[in-house]
C-alpha positions as CSV (number, residue, x, y, z in Angstrom):
1,M,-33.4,-21.2,-10.7
2,R,-32.0,-19.5,-13.8
3,T,-32.8,-16.1,-12.2
4,F,-30.8,-17.1,-9.1
5,V,-27.8,-18.1,-11.2
6,F,-27.8,-14.8,-13.1
7,A,-28.2,-12.8,-9.8
8,L,-25.3,-14.7,-8.3
9,A,-23.2,-14.1,-11.4
10,A,-23.8,-10.3,-10.9
11,I,-23.2,-10.2,-7.2
12,V,-19.9,-12.1,-6.9
13,P,-17.9,-9.8,-9.3
14,A,-19.5,-6.7,-7.6
15,S,-18.5,-7.9,-4.2
16,C,-14.9,-8.4,-5.4
17,V,-14.8,-4.8,-6.7
18,I,-16.2,-3.5,-3.5
19,G,-13.6,-5.4,-1.5
20,Q,-10.8,-4.0,-3.7
21,A,-12.1,-0.5,-3.3
22,G,-12.3,-0.9,0.5
23,A,-8.7,-2.2,0.6
24,A,-7.5,1.0,-1.1
25,D,-9.2,3.0,1.6
26,R,-7.0,1.5,4.3
27,L,-3.2,1.8,4.8
28,P,-1.8,-1.7,4.3
29,D,-0.4,-3.5,7.4
30,F,3.2,-4.4,6.5
31,D,5.4,-6.3,8.8
32,I,8.2,-3.8,9.5
33,A,10.3,-6.2,11.5
34,R,10.3,-8.9,8.8
35,N,11.0,-6.4,6.1
36,C,14.0,-4.9,8.0
37,H,15.4,-8.4,8.9
38,E,15.4,-9.3,5.2
39,E,16.9,-5.9,4.3
40,V,19.7,-6.3,6.9
41,A,20.4,-9.8,5.7
42,G,21.1,-8.3,2.3
43,G,23.6,-6.0,3.9
44,I,21.8,-2.8,3.0
45,N,21.0,-1.2,6.4
46,S,20.9,-1.7,10.2
47,I,17.7,-2.9,11.8
48,A,17.4,0.2,13.8
49,A,17.8,2.5,10.8
50,C,15.5,0.5,8.7
51,S,12.8,0.3,11.4
52,K,13.0,4.1,11.8
53,D,12.8,4.7,8.1
54,E,9.8,2.4,7.7
55,T,8.0,3.7,10.8
56,D,8.5,7.3,9.7
57,A,7.2,6.5,6.2
58,K,4.2,4.6,7.7
59,N,3.4,7.7,9.9
60,E,3.6,10.0,6.9
61,L,1.4,7.8,4.9
62,A,-1.2,7.5,7.7
63,K,-1.4,11.3,7.8
64,G,-2.3,11.7,4.2
65,W,-3.5,8.3,2.9
66,S,-7.0,9.7,2.1
67,K,-5.5,12.3,-0.3
68,F,-4.3,9.7,-2.8
69,S,-6.5,8.3,-5.5
70,A,-7.6,4.7,-5.3
71,S,-5.9,3.8,-8.5
72,N,-2.6,5.3,-7.3
73,K,-2.9,3.5,-4.0
74,K,-3.7,0.2,-5.7
75,A,-0.8,0.5,-8.2
76,C,1.7,1.6,-5.5
77,V,0.7,-1.1,-3.0
78,G,1.2,-3.7,-5.7
79,E,4.6,-2.2,-6.6
80,S,5.7,-1.9,-2.9
81,T,4.9,-5.6,-2.2
82,T,6.5,-7.1,-5.3
83,G,8.7,-10.1,-4.6
84,G,7.2,-10.6,-1.1
85,E,8.8,-7.5,0.4
86,Q,6.5,-5.0,2.0
87,S,8.0,-1.5,2.4
88,Y,6.3,1.7,3.5
89,V,9.3,3.6,2.2
90,E,8.8,2.2,-1.3
91,L,5.0,2.8,-1.0
92,L,5.5,6.4,0.0
93,T,8.1,7.0,-2.7
94,C,5.8,5.5,-5.3
95,L,2.8,7.7,-4.2
96,E,5.0,10.8,-4.1
97,M,6.2,10.1,-7.6
98,S,2.7,9.5,-8.9
99,T,1.6,12.9,-7.6
100,G,4.7,14.8,-8.6
101,G,6.1,14.8,-5.0
102,H,3.3,17.1,-3.7
103,F,2.4,14.8,-0.8
104,S,5.7,15.2,1.0
105,K,5.3,19.0,0.8
106,G,1.8,18.9,2.2
107,Q,0.4,20.2,-1.1
108,Q,-1.6,17.1,-2.1
């Protein structure tokens, strides 16, 4: 019984780490419509302009997602979802800043 408890104690944290690593391998699924409605409510942008910006950023991220390190992805996903907002534009900006802007120039 004690062996089972120790084995379980080792497996649970390892599965959490594996889950986090896997999450960094996939581009997050943000709700563009919700984000843009919140942004428009704040008087910042029009829904059409916001949706275009977010979609363009998502497409750019999808093309080069694998080029970023897991630690940069994790940090930037956390930053781009702070306060409940989920922005591909903010995620792209964060990742570009973390790599010195090389991603946008195709040099990553």
